[in-house]
C-alpha positions in Angstrom: 166.3 -45.0 107.9 164.8 -45.8 111.4 168.3 -46.3 112.8 169.5 -42.9 111.5 170.3 -40.2 114.0 168.0 -38.0 111.9 165.0 -40.3 112.1 163.5 -38.6 115.3 163.1 -35.5 113.1 161.7 -37.7 110.3 159.0 -38.8 112.8 158.2 -35.1 113.6 157.9 -34.4 109.8 155.7 -37.4 109.2 153.4 -36.6 112.1 153.3 -32.9 111.2 151.3 -33.8 108.1 149.0 -35.9 110.1 148.5 -33.0 112.5 147.6 -30.8 109.6 145.1 -33.2 108.3 143.6 -33.7 111.8 142.7 -30.0 112.1 142.0 -29.4 108.5 139.4 -32.2 108.2 137.6 -31.1 111.4 137.6 -27.4 110.6 136.5 -27.4 107.0 132.9 -28.1 107.8 132.7 -24.8 109.7 133.1 -22.9 106.5 130.8 -25.0 104.3 127.4 -24.5 105.7 126.3 -22.1 103.0 127.3 -24.5 100.2 125.7 -27.5 101.9 122.3 -26.0 103.0 120.9 -26.0 99.5 121.0 -29.8 99.5 120.5 -30.5 103.2 117.7 -28.2 104.3 118.3 -28.8 108.1 121.5 -26.8 107.8 119.5 -23.7 107.1 118.9 -23.5 110.8 121.9 -22.3 112.8 120.9 -24.4 115.8 121.1 -27.6 113.7 124.5 -26.6 112.4 125.6 -25.9 115.9 124.6 -29.4 117.0 126.6 -30.8 114.1 129.7 -28.9 115.2 129.1 -29.7 118.9 128.7 -33.4 118.6 132.3 -33.7 117.4 133.6 -31.6 120.3 131.8 -33.5 123.0 132.7 -37.0 121.7 136.3 -35.8 121.0 136.5 -34.6 124.6 135.0 -37.7 126.2 137.2 -40.0 124.1 140.5 -38.2 124.8 141.2 -40.0 128.1 140.2 -43.4 126.5 142.5 -42.6 123.6 145.4 -42.0 126.0 144.8 -45.2 127.8 144.7 -47.1 124.5 147.9 -45.4 123.2 149.8 -46.5 126.3 148.9 -50.1 125.7 149.1 -50.7 121.9 151.6 -50.0 119.1 151.2 -46.3 118.6 152.3 -46.4 114.9 149.3 -48.5 113.9 147.0 -46.6 116.2 147.9 -43.4 114.4 147.7 -44.9 111.0 144.3 -46.4 111.7 143.0 -43.2 113.2 144.1 -41.2 110.1 142.6 -43.7 107.8 139.2 -43.8 109.6 138.8 -40.0 109.9 139.9 -39.5 106.3 137.4 -42.2 105.1 134.7 -40.4 107.1 135.7 -37.1 105.5 135.3 -38.7 102.1 131.9 -40.3 103.2 130.6 -36.9 104.2 130.7 -35.9 100.5 128.3 -38.8 99.9 125.8 -37.8 102.6 122.3 -37.1 101.5 120.6 -36.1 104.8 121.3 -34.4 108.1 121.2 -37.7 110.1 124.0 -39.2 108.1 126.2 -36.1 108.6 125.5 -36.3 112.4 126.6 -39.9 112.6 129.7 -39.3 110.5 130.7 -36.3 112.5 130.4 -38.4 115.7 132.7 -41.1 114.2 135.2 -38.4 113.2 135.2 -37.2 116.8 136.0 -40.7 118.0 138.7 -41.4 115.5 140.5 -38.0 115.7 140.7 -38.2 119.5 143.0 -41.2 119.1 145.7 -39.2 117.4 147.1 -36.4 119.7 147.9 -38.5 122.8 149.6 -41.2 120.8 151.5 -38.7 118.6 152.9 -36.5 121.4 153.9 -39.6 123.5 155.8 -41.0 120.4 157.5 -37.6 119.8 158.5 -37.4 123.5 160.0 -40.9 123.3 162.1 -40.0 120.2 163.2 -36.6 121.5 164.8 -36.4 124.9 165.6 -33.2 126.9 167.8 -31.5 124.3 165.2 -31.4 121.6 161.8 -32.3 123.1 160.2 -28.9 123.3 161.3 -27.8 119.8 160.0 -31.1 118.4 156.7 -30.8 120.1 156.5 -27.2 119.0 157.1 -28.0 115.4 154.4 -30.6 115.5 152.0 -28.1 116.9 152.5 -25.8 113.9 151.0 -28.6 111.8 147.8 -28.1 113.9 147.9 -24.4 113.3 148.4 -24.9 109.6 145.6 -27.4 109.3 143.2 -25.0 111.1 144.1 -22.2 108.6 143.8 -24.5 105.5 140.5 -25.8 106.7 139.1 -22.4 105.9 139.7 -23.1 102.2 137.0 -25.8 102.3 134.6 -23.1 101.5 136.7 -22.0 98.5 136.9 -25.5 97.1 133.1 -26.0 97.7 132.3 -22.8 95.9 134.4 -23.7 92.8 133.7 -27.5 92.6 130.9 -28.3 95.0 130.9 -29.4 98.6 130.8 -33.1 97.7 134.1 -32.8 95.8 135.6 -30.8 98.6 135.0 -33.6 101.1 136.1 -36.2 98.6 139.4 -34.6 97.8 140.4 -33.9 101.4 139.4 -37.5 102.3 141.4 -39.1 99.5 144.5 -37.1 100.5 144.2 -38.5 104.1 143.7 -42.1 103.0 146.7 -41.9 100.6 148.9 -40.4 103.3 147.9 -43.2 105.8 149.4 -45.7 103.3 152.6 -43.6 103.2 152.7 -43.4 107.0 152.3 -47.2 107.3 155.6 -47.6 105.3 157.8 -45.0 106.9 156.6 -44.4 110.5 158.1 -46.8 113.1 157.5 -47.3 116.8 160.3 -46.3 119.2 162.2 -49.4 120.4 162.6 -49.3 124.2 165.9 -50.3 125.7 165.6 -52.9 128.5 168.3 -52.5 131.2 170.9 -55.3 131.2 170.4 -57.8 134.0 166.9 -56.6 134.9 165.4 -59.9 133.9 162.7 -58.2 132.0 161.6 -59.4 128.6 159.8 -56.2 127.5 158.5 -53.0 128.9 155.8 -53.7 131.5 152.4 -52.1 131.0 151.1 -50.3 134.0 147.7 -51.8 135.0 144.8 -49.6 134.1 143.5 -48.9 137.6 146.9 -48.7 139.2 147.9 -46.1 136.5 144.9 -44.0 137.1 145.4 -44.1 140.9 149.0 -43.1 140.4 148.1 -40.2 138.2 145.3 -38.7 140.3 147.2 -39.2 143.6 149.9 -36.8 142.3 149.5 -33.1 143.3 151.6 -32.2 140.3 149.2 -33.8 137.9 146.2 -31.9 139.3 148.1 -28.7 139.0 149.2 -29.5 135.4 145.5 -30.4 134.6 144.4 -27.0 135.8 147.3 -25.3 134.3 146.4 -26.8 130.9 142.6 -26.2 131.2 142.8 -22.5 132.3 144.7 -21.2 129.2 142.5 -23.4 127.0 139.7 -20.9 127.9 141.3 -18.0 126.0 142.8 -20.4 123.5 139.4 -21.6 122.4 138.0 -18.1 122.8 140.4 -16.8 120.1 139.6 -19.7 117.8 135.9 -19.2 118.0 135.3 -15.5 118.8 138.3 -13.5 117.7 136.9 -12.6 114.2 133.8 -11.3 115.9 135.9 -9.3 118.4 138.0 -7.8 115.6 134.9 -6.8 113.7 133.3 -5.2 116.7 136.4 -3.5 118.1 137.7 -2.2 114.7 134.3 -1.6 113.1 135.2 -3.6 110.0 133.1 -6.2 108.1 133.5 -9.9 108.9 135.0 -10.5 105.4 138.0 -8.4 106.5 138.0 -9.3 110.3 138.0 -13.1 109.6 141.2 -13.4 107.6 142.9 -10.6 109.6 142.3 -12.4 113.0 143.1 -15.9 111.9 146.3 -15.0 110.0 147.5 -12.8 112.9 147.0 -15.7 115.4 148.4 -18.4 113.2 151.6 -16.5 112.3 152.3 -15.3 115.8 151.5 -18.8 117.4 153.9 -20.3 114.8 156.6 -17.9 116.0 155.8 -18.6 119.6 156.1 -22.4 119.5 159.5 -22.2 117.7 160.7 -19.6 120.2 159.3 -21.5 123.1 160.8 -24.8 122.0 164.3 -23.5 121.4 164.4 -21.4 124.6 163.0 -24.3 126.7 165.4 -26.9 125.4 168.4 -24.6 126.2 167.1 -23.5 129.6 166.3 -26.9 130.9 169.9 -28.0 130.2 171.0 -25.4 132.8 168.0 -25.5 135.1 165.6 -28.4 135.6 162.7 -25.8 135.9 163.6 -24.3 132.5 160.5 -25.6 130.8 158.3 -24.4 133.7 159.8 -20.9 133.4 159.6 -20.8 129.6 155.9 -21.8 129.7 155.3 -19.2 132.5 156.8 -16.5 130.3 154.4 -17.5 127.5 151.4 -17.4 129.8 152.6 -14.1 131.2 152.4 -12.6 127.8 148.8 -13.6 127.3 147.6 -11.8 130.4 148.1 -8.2 129.2 147.1 -9.2 125.7 143.7 -10.5 126.9 143.1 -7.2 128.8 144.1 -5.2 125.7 141.9 -7.4 123.4 138.9 -6.7 125.6 139.5 -2.9 126.0 141.2 -1.9 122.7 139.5 -0.1 119.9 142.4 0.9 117.6 144.1 -1.2 115.0 147.5 -1.2 116.7 146.1 -2.1 120.1 143.8 -4.9 118.9 146.1 -6.5 116.3 149.2 -5.9 118.5 147.6 -7.7 121.5 146.5 -10.6 119.3 150.1 -11.0 118.1 151.3 -10.9 121.7 148.7 -13.5 122.7 149.7 -15.8 119.8 153.4 -15.7 120.7 152.7 -16.3 124.4 150.2 -19.1 123.7 152.6 -20.7 121.3 155.3 -20.8 124.0 152.9 -22.4 126.4 151.7 -24.9 123.7 155.2 -26.1 122.9 155.9 -27.1 126.6 152.8 -28.9 127.8 153.9 -32.4 126.9 157.6 -31.8 127.8 156.5 -30.5 131.3 154.3 -33.6 131.7 157.3 -35.8 130.9 159.1 -34.4 133.9 156.5 -35.8 136.3 154.8 -38.7 134.5 156.4 -42.1 133.6 156.6 -42.7 129.9 154.1 -45.6 130.1 151.4 -43.2 131.4 152.1 -40.1 129.3 149.5 -40.7 126.6 146.9 -41.5 129.3 147.8 -38.3 131.2 147.7 -36.2 128.1 144.3 -37.6 127.2 142.9 -36.2 130.4 144.6 -32.9 129.7 143.0 -32.9 126.2 139.6 -33.6 127.6 139.9 -30.7 130.1 141.0 -28.4 127.3 138.2 -29.3 125.0 135.5 -29.0 127.6 136.9 -25.7 128.7 136.6 -24.6 125.0 133.0 -25.7 124.9 132.2 -23.8 128.1 134.0 -20.5 127.1 132.3 -20.5 123.7 128.9 -20.5 125.3 129.8 -18.0 128.1 131.3 -15.5 125.7 128.1 -15.8 123.6 126.1 -14.6 126.6 128.6 -11.7 127.1 128.1 -10.8 123.5 124.3 -10.8 123.8 124.6 -8.6 126.9 126.9 -6.1 125.3 129.9 -6.9 127.4 131.9 -8.9 124.9 135.3 -7.2 125.4 134.9 -7.5 129.2 134.6 -11.3 128.8 138.0 -11.5 127.2 139.6 -9.3 129.9 138.1 -11.5 132.7 139.9 -14.6 131.2 143.2 -12.9 132.1 142.4 -13.4 135.8 141.9 -17.2 135.4 145.2 -17.4 133.4 147.0 -15.4 136.1 145.8 -17.8 138.8 147.0 -20.8 136.8 150.4 -19.1 136.3 150.9 -18.4 140.0 149.9 -22.0 141.0 152.3 -23.5 138.4 155.2 -21.5 139.7 154.5 -22.2 143.3 153.9 -26.0 143.0 155.6 -27.5 140.0 159.2 -28.3 141.0 160.5 -31.2 138.9 163.5 -33.1 140.0 164.5 -34.5 136.5 164.4 -33.4 132.9 162.8 -36.7 131.9 161.0 -39.1 134.3 161.8 -42.1 132.0 160.1 -45.5 132.3 
């Protein structure tokens, strides 16, 4: 199978499920506080629950660059399999926790193990898919993250029907079982060594030399900012959009929650597919095709953020959320493909690890800042202000990022 011309898409399919499990296992806890607090009294305090959620985010962010460095130096297949196995075992173990301290430790281990996945997976997909299919392949993989985020909400449903212990057990067993399947069918990409080069294998770039090379590149700094800036509204919609819907439309959270998450999930799904197909075709005719496709996506998010902050009708609020989802999906599908136009393949996971850290910390920052805007009565204005930051990133990207090749190669 691994020698089949269809195998690159098999890799995307295999990793799509891992991406789903990655987001599902981390998100399900957010919906299960009510079910768990009867047995673990500390969770009755919102502050304690917030710490439990935050410890994952900060460890995940700090570990992302380390995960990228590791992924560029080991067999990515086994790194992905091990990562999935560990976080799934942790998910199962959370169902056995009897106190808050145990949950805190397990949540920290989950942050460590889940951080190992994304840089390795995207680097592997980029190696299997060259210019003609790269953005579409990355985009399809990203839909697995969206689906996992949506399905994570059903943790509360399972906990209500069967108990929170069983919810963690079942999700954990599913991941452990899939890790075994992945070990059988996922294979590392074989790298072709040029004839007459005298090389016996692909050389690993020394750690310090690799970091020096990355951070001496103007393009990498621009990409880092370009990734972090849209992460502000990206995380804002994940964490605060249900509240914005409830406030702007005057509807209860029981209606605002599903309406907002379904709207964003469906529109983002459409955006990554559209952005992937458009980018792969455009880059074949113009080496900046991926840059332009991503720019169009970010351009769509700017008016959508303004309308989200100022709108008070169903059509305006929901319509702007759809526009944001489509635009952000187009942006999401092209981050790694754009990175591949500037960064050697042996440093891509490392580079994406730093991007991931910047995105996660941006998310932590914007969640707190929007909370203050909410308390001060200027919640909608907070969303509108984010459009200015996105516009700055968009202008900088178009002015500075001028790739010379579709794929930088080794």
